[in-house]
N, C-alpha and C positions, 0 to 999 in steps of 0.2 A: 428516430423521432418522426418518421413518415406518418402523415395523417394527424399529427398533434398540432393544435392551434398555437399561435404565438402566446408565450407566457404572459400572464396578467401582471400589472404593476400599478401601484397607487401611492400617493404621498401619505405619510403617517406622521403623527406628532405624539410624542410622549412628554408629559409635563406634570410637575407637582411643585408645591411650595415646601422647601425643606426648612423646618423650624427646629432650632436647638437652643438649649440653655448655654450661657457663656462661662459661668463661673467667675471667681474673683479677679483673675488676671486678664482674660480676654474682655470681661465686662468693664474693667477699668480702662482698657485700651479703647473700647467702643465709646464709653462715656466721655473720654477726653476728645475723641473725634467729634462728638456732638457739640462740644464746646470749642471746636476749631483749634485743638491742640493735639500734639502727637507725643505719646509717651512710649518709651521703651522700657525694658527690664534688664538689669545688670546680672550677668552670670558669675560663677565662681572664679573665672579667669579674668574678670574685669571687663569683658566685652559687653556692649549694650546691644540688645537684640531688638530690632524693629523690622517687621511686626514682632510683638511680644511672643515669648514661648512660656509655657506654664511650668516646665521642668528644665533644670540645668542639663545641657547636652553632654556635660562631662560627668557630673556626679549624680544626675537624675533627681536631685533634691528640688523641692518646690521653690519657686522664685517669687520674691516680693519686694525687691529693691528697685522701685520705679524711678525712671529718669526722663525728664522732659527734653526732647531734642528739637532741633531747628526745623524750619519749614522750607529751607533750601537744601539742595543736595547735589551729588555728582553722579553722572551716568557712568556705570561700570561696563555695561554691555547693552545692546538693543537689537530689536528686530522690527522690520517694517511691515505694516499691515495695510495693503492697498485696498482690500475689500472687507471692511468690518462686518462681523456677524451680528445678528440680532442680540441685544442685551449687552454688547460691549460698551466701554465707557464713552466712545465717540462714534457718531454716525458717519463721519468722513474718514479718509485715510489718516493713519496716525502711527506712532511708534510705540511698541511695548519696550519698556526699559527696566533694567535693574538699577535702582537708585539708592545710593548710600547717603542718608540724610546727615547733616552736620550734627555731630555728637553721637551718631550711631556707628556700629561696627559691622552690621550685617545689612544687606540690601533689601529694599522693598520693591516688589514688582508692580508697576502701574503704567498708565498711558502718558505719553508726552505729545502735546498738540503742536505739531509742526506741519508745514505745507508739503514738504517733500523730504525724501530720505537724505538729500544733499545737506539739509539743515542739521542732521543728526551726526554726532560723533562721540566716541568714548571720551570721557573727561569733561563733557560740557556741563555747565551749571544749569539747574532747573529749580523752580519754586512751585509750591502747592497752589492750585486754584481750587478754592472751596466751593461746594455746592451752595445753592441759595437757601436751602432748607435742610440743615443737618438733622439726622435722626438717630445717630449712633451706629453707623455702618461704615465699612471701608469706602463706600460710595459717597461718603461725606467729602472725601477728596475726589472732586470731579475729574481732575487730571493734573498734570504738571505742565508748566509753561517754561520756555527757555528764558534764562536770565541774560540780559544784554551784557556784553563783555565788561563795560564800564561799571555796571551795577554789581557784577560778579566779583570784580576786583575790589571795588570800594565797599560795597554792601553797607546797609544801614543796620543799626542795632536790631530793628524789628525783623530784618531778613533772617537773622541768626538766632534770635531768642525764642522764636515760635509765636510771636504776636500775630494776630490775624484781624481781618476786618470785623466790625461790630456784628454781633449775632442778631437775627430777627427778634422782634419783641416777644414773639411766642416761645422763643428758646431761652431757657434760664439755667444757670448753673445749679439752681435749687431743685431742678427736676430729680426724680428718682434715678438712681444709677441704671444703666442699661443692663438688663439681665437676660434678654432673649434676642435672637436675630432670626429673620426669615429670608431665605434665599430662593428666589424662583429658579427652577431648573427645567429647561426645555430642550428637547432634541427633535429636530425636523429632519426627516430623511425619506427616501423613496424605497419602498419594499418591492422587490420583484419575486413573485412566486415561482416555484419550480414548475415544470410542465405538469407533473402529477398533481400538485396543489391547484394549478390552474384548472385542470379537469374537474377536480372536486368542487372548486368555487363556482364554475360554470353550471355544474349540476345543481348546486344549491339554488341558483337563480331559476331553475326549473322545478324546484320543490323536491329534489331527489338527494339522497345521501349515498355517496359512493366511497368505497374503500378499495384497497388492492391487497391481493393474496400473495404471500411468499410461496413460490413453487417448491421450495425445499422443505420448510417446516409447516406450511399450511396456514400460518397465522395471517389474520386479516387486520390491516391497519387503516384507521380513519382518524384524522386526515391521512391520505396516502403518503407514502414515502418512496423515494427513488430506489431504495434498497432496504432489505430486511436488516434491522439492527442486530439480529441474532446470527444470521448466516452470511450477510453481506451479498445476498443474491438479489438481482433486480426484481422488483415486485411489479410484474407486468399484467397479472390477471385482475381485471376490474370486477368488483363485486358490488351490486346494489343492495343496500341494507335497509331494514325497516326503521321507522322513526320511534320505535318503542325499545325500552331497555330496562336496566336495573341500576339502582343507586349502589355504588360500591363504598365510597367514603364521602363524607360531607362536612361542612362547617356552617355553623349558625353565626351570621354576621350581626353583631350587636352594637358595634362602634361606628358612629357616623364619621364620614370623611369628606374632604373637598371633592365635588363633582359627583357625589353619590346620587343615583337616580331613583333608588327605591328606599323607602323609609324602613329602617331596622325595626324588628329583627326579620331577617330573611335567610334563605339557605343557598349556598353555592355548593354544588355536589359534582362528583365524578359519575358520569352515566356511561355504563357499558351497553352499547346497542346490541340487540340480539344478532348473533353471528359475527361480532367483532371481537378482537383480542386485545384491544387497548381502549380504556375509557377516555372521555374528554369532559372538560369542565363546563358546566352551564348552571343556570338558575333552576331551582325547583320551587314552584309556587303552587297555588291552588289548594293549599292546606296550611294549617298552623305550623310554624317552624318546628315546634317541639314534636310534631307528629312524623317528621321525616326520619327515616331510619335506614340502616344498611339492609339491602335486599328488597327495598320498596320498588315495586314495578311502576314505571312512569312512561308517559308518551309526550311527544313534542306538541306544543301549542304554537302553530305557525301564525305569523302575522298575515294580514290580508295580502292577496297576491300583488296588488298595486304597490306594495311596499318592499317587494323582494328585490334583492340585488345579489351580487356575487359575494355573499357574506353569510357566516353562521348566524348573524343577528336576524336572519329571516325567521329563525325559531325564536320566538319571544321568551319562552321558558319551557320547562317540562312540568307536567302535573301528574298526580297519581291516577292510575288506571282503575284502581279498585280490585285488581287481581290479587291473589294470595302472594305473599312475599316469596322471592326466589330463594331456594335453599343456599346456605352459605357455601357449600361445596361448588356451586355453579359459578361463583365469582371470586373464590378465595385466592386464586392465582392471578388475579387482576387488581389487587389492592395497591 
């Protein structure tokens, strides 16, 4: 690694909203939560499952025998969370616990709000703390609170029958059943590029495209790889490539999605740079989407130099050069 600069690293975030339909069983469970009730479903062996399952674990038959369960339960096992992550039920330290609600036979995983792990123990009694604005989600249960020993022993009827505080005026049992749910999914991490990738990224900040050649088979990879996937030989020969190439395959994007920066339709295509042996994915603009085709010759459209960084986004897109299409045989082995 003599002469190679320190590898680059940067924080990255991957996120999207996962939306799915619930169906009749999960939909009923979510609708009950919006009403500050908890329902389970009874299986063929008589066990009441909470959370509900759509199909019997033993017979695989569809289940529809719903049972309302209590809002107190017993901790079966637990784990302490001293440093909560973003999006977890509580922003301060808490315990994750498997809780078997009264009237249920299977445990529910949720948070228990206690100050220290010394307050937690297997067998302790807990009760639901409802969110202020239920919407039909598992997060309608904000968390669970410990039940004082005297209350756990004596308990009121409301503790065990599933009764809950009054709902906000905006929430009514006459609302439509919950049919869909949206769950935000986010992953934050720090990506460290390999030394070869770091050289490639630093070159991009200078407006250059570099790859590396395998000394055994002669293939040129961009972005560079530490070793040739074909031969396993280190790719040590740096090759500077032009910013022109050929469209090998492509997709016309017609469907809008969250975070989309370009109005459909537009084209995402694999571009094989002249002299390279592996294409990379980028946008092809500068012509109507229906005009893009396999073999089309394209050239990089760079952003202004003051916008350059260590990223392939320095190239805003590729656009047609007007040259004749490349013959199929020239890129057939790179599809």
